[in-house]
Structures are given as structure tokens and as C-alpha cells.
N, C-alpha and C positions, 0 to 999 in steps of 0.2 A: 504494499500500499504506500502511496506517495504521502509525503508529509509537507508538501509545499503549501503556500498560503491559500491558494484557491481550493485545495482539497479540504482544508479545515474550516472553510466558511460555509455555513448552511443557513438557509432561511428559517428552517424549523429544526429545533433539537428537542428530542423527547428523551427524558431521563426515566428509564424503566422500560421493560420489554414485555409487559404482561398484556392483559385484556384491554386495559385502558389505552395503551400504546397502539394496539392493533386497530381499535375503533377510531382513535384519533387520526391515524393515517387516512382511514377511509373518509373521515369528516373533512380533513384538509383537502383531499383530492376531489371532493364535491365542489369546492370553491376555487381551488388552485391546482391545476393539473400539471404544472411543471416545476414549482418551487422545490428546491432541494431539501430533503428530510434526512436527518440522522437519528436513528433509534439506538440508544446506549442501554444495553441489557446485561444484567448480572447473570442471566441464564445463557444456555448454549443453543436455544431454539428460537425460531421466529414466533411472533405472538400467536396464542392459541386460546381455545375455549377451556377455561380451567374446570368448570363443573363436571365435565365428562370424565375427568380423571378418577372421580370417586363414584360415578354412577354409570353413564351410558356405555363407556368402553368395556365395562365388566359385564353388562347385561344384554347388549345387543350385538349379536355376531355379525350383522351386516354393517355395523358402524366401526370404522377403522381409525387408527391414529392419524392417517392422512386427513380424515374428516374434521379434525378438531382445529386445523389451521384457520385463522380468521382471514388470511389473504393479503395482509399488508405488504408482503414481499412481492406480490404480483404487479404492484404499481411501479411506473418508471420513476427514476430519481429518488428512490428510497434506499438508504444505506444503513447497514447494521454494524455495530461493534458489539460482539458477544463476549461473555465472561469479563465484562468491564464495568467499573463503577465510576461515578463522578465524585471526586474528592473535594472540590471547591468551586464556588461560583463567584465570579467577579462581576457584580451587577452593573457597575459603572461602565465598564468596557464591554459588557455582554460576552464574557469569556467563561468557558467551563474547563476545568482541569480534570483530566481522567487519571485513573490509577496507574497508567503506563506513562504518565507525564505528558501525554499529548494535550495540546491546548486547542480547543474548538471555539470558533466565534459563532454566535447565534444572533438572529434578529428577534426570534420569538422562541421561548422556551417553555416546555411543559414538564411539570413535576408529576410523574406517574409511578412513584417509587413503591407503592403498595405497602406490604407489611412483612415482617420477619416472623416466621413461626416460633412460638415459645418452645424451649427445650427443657430437659431434665438432666440432672447430674449423672454423668457416666462417661465411659470412654468412647472415642470415635469408633464406629463399627458399621461396616456396609449393611448389616442387618438391623440397624436402628435408623428409622426415617422420621424426621419432623416433616410430615407429608404436606407438600404444597405444589411442587413443580412437576412438569412432564417427566423429568429424569427420575423423580421419586416413583411415579407410576410404573416406569419401565423396570425399576428394581423390584418393586413389590410384585409385579407380574411373575418375575422369576422366582420369587420367594414364596409364592402362594400355590394353592392346589396340592394334590397328592397328600392330603391330610396334614399338611404343614400347620403348625400352631402359631397363629399371629396374636399377640397380645396388643390391644389398642388402649392407649392411656387418654382418657377424655371421652365424655359422652355428648359432645356438641355436634355441629354439622359434620365435620370431617370424620369424627369418631363413629357416628351412628351410620352415615352413609357407607363408609368403607366396611363396617362390620356387616351390614346387610349384603353388600356386593361380594365380599369375600365368602360369606356363608353360602352364597349361591354359586360359588365356584370351588367347591370341594375343599374348603379350608376350615380348620378348627379355629374358632374365634373366641377370645375372652375380652370383655370390655371392662376396664377399671375406672371408676369415677367416684368423687367424694360425696355426691348427693345420695340420698337414701333410696331414690328410685330414678329410673331413666326418664328424662324430661322434666324432673323437678326444677322449679325455678323458671321453666320455659313454658309449660302447658298447664292449664287448669287441671286440678285433681280428677275431675270427672272423666277426663279423656286420657290421663297418664297411664292408667292401668292397661288400656287397650294398646298403647304404644309399647310399653315394656313386654306385654304378652306376645306381640308380634316377633320380637327378638327371641324370646324363650321357645316359641313354637318352631323356630328355625334353628334351634340348638346352639344359639349364641349364649355362652356363659356370661352371666351378669355378676360382677363383683362390685356392689354398691357400698357406699360409706367408707371408701378407702382412698387415701391420698398417696400417690406414689412419691417416694423420697428420692430414689435413685435406681440405677441398674448397673449390672456388671456382667462380664462374661466369664463362664467357667467351662472350659473345654468346648464342646460343640453346642452348648446351651447358653442362652442369655437368662439372667436371674433378675426379675423385677422385685424391688424391695419397697414395701409400704411403710408409712410412719408407725403403724401398729405392729410392725415386726413380721408381717406375712411375707412369704417369698413365692413367687410364681415363675415357673420356667416357661421359656418361649424359644421358638426358632427365629422369630422376627418380632421387633417391637415397632409399633407405629405411634408416634406422639401426635395427638390431635387436640392441642390445648389452646387453639386460637393464635392470633397474631399480635404483634406490637407494631403500630404504624411506624414506617421508616420516615421520620421527619427531621432527622439530624441535619441533612443538607439544608433544609428550609430554616432550621434554627440558626446554623452558622452563617447563613445568608441574610439573617435578620429580617425575614419576612414575618408578617403578623401571624399569630397562631391562635387557635381556639379549639376546644374539645379534644385535646391531644392530637390535633391535626393542623392543617394549613388553612388559615382563614381566606375564604374567597367571596366574591360578590355574586350576584345572580347570573353573571356571565362566566363564572368560574375563573375570574381573574384575581390574582393575588394583590397584595399591597404594592407590588412592582408591576407597572402596566405592560412590561415585556414578558412577564412570567405568569403562567396559568397552573392550576392544579386540579386534579380530578380523581375519581375513584376513592379507594379506602382512606386516603390521607386528607381528603378535602372536607372542611367544615363549610357547608354551603347553607343559604337561606331557602328552605323548602317552602313552597307557596301554600301548602296546607298545614304542615306540621311545625313550621318554624325552623331555626337553625338545627342542622343535623350533621352528623358524621357517620356514614353508613358503610359497613363492610359487606357488600354483597354483589353478586354478579349482575343483577339487573341494573344497578347503579353504575357499575363499571362500564357496561355497554352504552347506556344512554348518555352518561356524562362524558365518556370518552369521545363518542361521535360529535356531540355538541361542541365540546371544547376545541376539537380539531377544526370545526367550521368557524368558530369564533377567532381562533388564531389566524385563520385565512381571511379574515375581514368581515365575517357575519357579525351581527349584533343581536344574538339570540339569547333570551333569558332561559335558564334551565328550569323548566316547568314540570318535569316528570317527577312524580312521587314514587320512588322505587318500592317494589314488594320483595318480601323474603319468601323462600320456599324450600321444601325438601321433599324427597321421595324415598321411603324405605319399605321394602316388601309390598304389602297391599295398602299402605298408607301414603296419602299425598296431602300436603298441607301448604297453604299460602297465608301470609299475613301482611298487612299494611298498617303503618302507624305503630303506636305503642301497645304491646301486649304484656305490659308489666302486671304481674300477678297481684300486686298490691292494689290495683284498681278494681272497682266494682265490675262484676261480670254478669252479662245477661246471655242466656243460652237459647239458641234458636235451633231446636231439634229438627233435622230433616230425615228423609227416608233412609239415606245411606250414610249420613254423617251429621256434623254439627257446625253451626256458625256461632262464634262467640264474639259478642260486642264488649269492648272494654270502655268503661265510663269513668271520666274524672269529673266528679260532681254530676251535673246534668249534661256534660259535654262528651260527645263520642270521640275517644282518643285513638282507638284502633280496632281492627277486626281480624279475627283468626278464622280462616275457612278450612275445615277439616273433612277431608273425603267428600267434598261437595264441589261441583264445578259451577263457577259463576264468572261473569264478566268483571275483571278487576277494575276496569274504569268505572263500573257501577259502585264498587267498594270506595274508590277514590271520591266519587261525587257524593256518596253518602256521608263520608267523613267531613268533606268540605261544606256540605249542606244538609245536615241532619234534619229530620222532620220536627216541625214546631211542637207537635204533641208528644214527642219523645218515644213514639211507638215504633220500634225497630223490627220486631219479630215478623218475619214473612216479607219484609220489603225487598230483600235481595232475591231476584229471580234466578232459578237454576237454568243452565244451558241445556 
């Protein structure tokens, strides 16, 4: 690669190579078909759809790894630097310094740095994965099946989705988490039992009420140690304890911060007019819910595409209120807004599932849709414009 001045000048520089980056490239190309783009990624792969790593790639034989690519690499004048990080931004001169000491000049810069998966004390080991990236999926594929025993630490999105996917791929699975039941703190008690039972029916071992302290290797086995002294052996360990937002670069660049993220306006622009932020790290003003920082795929897609358009000259407000979702075994759920269990809950029982309304005082704060198919725009409209009489049951029509 050349290192002359012309090579290191780009109209658009994207820091991060995940979903936001992939959709931002698409957004830029909707408005600017020729402006040079550089994507700087800590990963070794082009941008891809992350949710498939824990769901569809395991469950749909027709769906291949090639299908998860977003397609950013297919556009002209899009350059990639893989296995690379940005160590410093000089905002005054619009320069980014990379960890190989390359200096890149940008006209417009996007922070799409996502998050770093949380880890647990223990030695580096190829059979221990803080699962997040495409490379993690490839490794876990090799370590699964044939009755291999995978211990999953954490009962959140990644933990439960991988537990379900592995259990359906001839793998012995144990899930360890500190709550007393799976879904505690996330789902109302009335539907939690159904959730945990789905895992038990599919022979997933549930070790609740246990916090993992560390792990170690002994010969050909990994040993997971909990704070109460229990030891669980495993062939492979998956750590699914969520992420910590990667905002160090924004901090050292002295950008405004909020909600453990980078503060942006309705156009996803930071306190520096030449720098934008989107996805997991962006604290943005949601038109329905107020200022939010959301770690979920729907937000990554929509904020990524819109921020790309805005970097290329559009002046579009981010008006999408993202939804959360997951699928495990025969259970599918979606949620919009706050589903904090401390809020008052109103249950709308349907033939095949339940809709739960979460109320803050008399105000509708969020909706959980459990094994029911509705139009999510209807849910957004209901939260934005709840009925004056407060009667919610039956209002959402099923598809």
C-alpha cells in the first residue's frame, strides 16, 4: 500500500468495521457515489450482520456465511484497513493516527466503535470466547457438535440465543447466571416460567444463582469456578456478559459525552461538526422516548444508514425508535421502549401469546410483544399517542 499524501486523504473515514460501518457506507453512497471512503476495522472481515452469528447461521442450512455480508465492499472507492485501531484524533487538523503510525486525513469522520465484550479472569485459551465477532462464530462452530460440552456464562441475549442454537446442533449446553431464574430482571414473572421451561425441554442445563469468578485449564478440560466454590468442567467456554461501549477515543478527543456514550444531536452529529457517531456508542434524542443509548441491531442498521446520508450532505433527523428482539426455540419476542419490571404492568392475553404494557404512572412507557405478531409501527404509534381513556387491552391488532 502506498503511503503518499493522496493515499491518506479521504472524504469519509469510518472508525469501526461493524454493522454501523456497513450501513453508513450504503447511506453515503445514496448521496455521494464517488467520494473516497476509508473503513478502519479492528476485525479481519468486511462489515456483516452480527445477529446471524448467534441465530440464523446455526438454524438455517440454506443460509451461509456469505449471506451475512452487508455489501459495503461492493461499492467503488471504499477502502478497508483491517486489524487496525485509531489511537488518536487531531480534530483541529482533521487527522486520525492509526496503531501502525499511519496518519489519515478526513473531511468527515464517523465513530462507530461499538463495544468491547466483558471478560472473566482466566488464561488466554482458544476454547474461551467472549463471543461477538465473525471469527468467534467460526471458532465455536469447530468446537460444537458431537456432544461437545459448551458452558455459557451469562443469561442475556448472546447467552440464551447461543444456548438455544447450540442445543439444536448436537451440543451439550450449560448456562450459568446469577439470577434465580432465566429472564429474571428482563421479563415479567408471569411469562418467565415459560421462557426457562423452553430451555429445560431442550436439555439445556440451567445453573441459576451462581456468579462465575474465574476459569482455568486442567489438561484437556476447562474448569469454571463460581464464587460459591462450585466447579464445572467444559470443553469450551462462551462468555456472554454484554459489552462496554468503546468511547475512549471520543473521551480523549474531548467530544461531549452522555449515558456512557457519545452525545449526538438529532442528526447524529457530535459536538464537533466534522464528526458523527452512531450505533451502540451514540446517546441520541429519541423522538418518542427521549435521550437514549441503545445496544441493538435495529438501531445499528437505521442509525448507520442515516448517519451515512447525513455525512454526505443530507439533513435528516433520526426519527426511528428502535426495537429489541430475540428468538429462542419456539419463543419470539419484541419490545419497544422501557420494559423495566419496576413499572406497573398490564397484561393483554392473546390466543398464542401475550402483550405486556409497561406504565409509568398513567403514561405508557414500553410494550413487550411475546409470541404475538403485530405491526411494530402500531406499537410505536401507541407509545407516542396512547388512548386518552387509558384502555390499552385489545388495541394492537395481530397480523
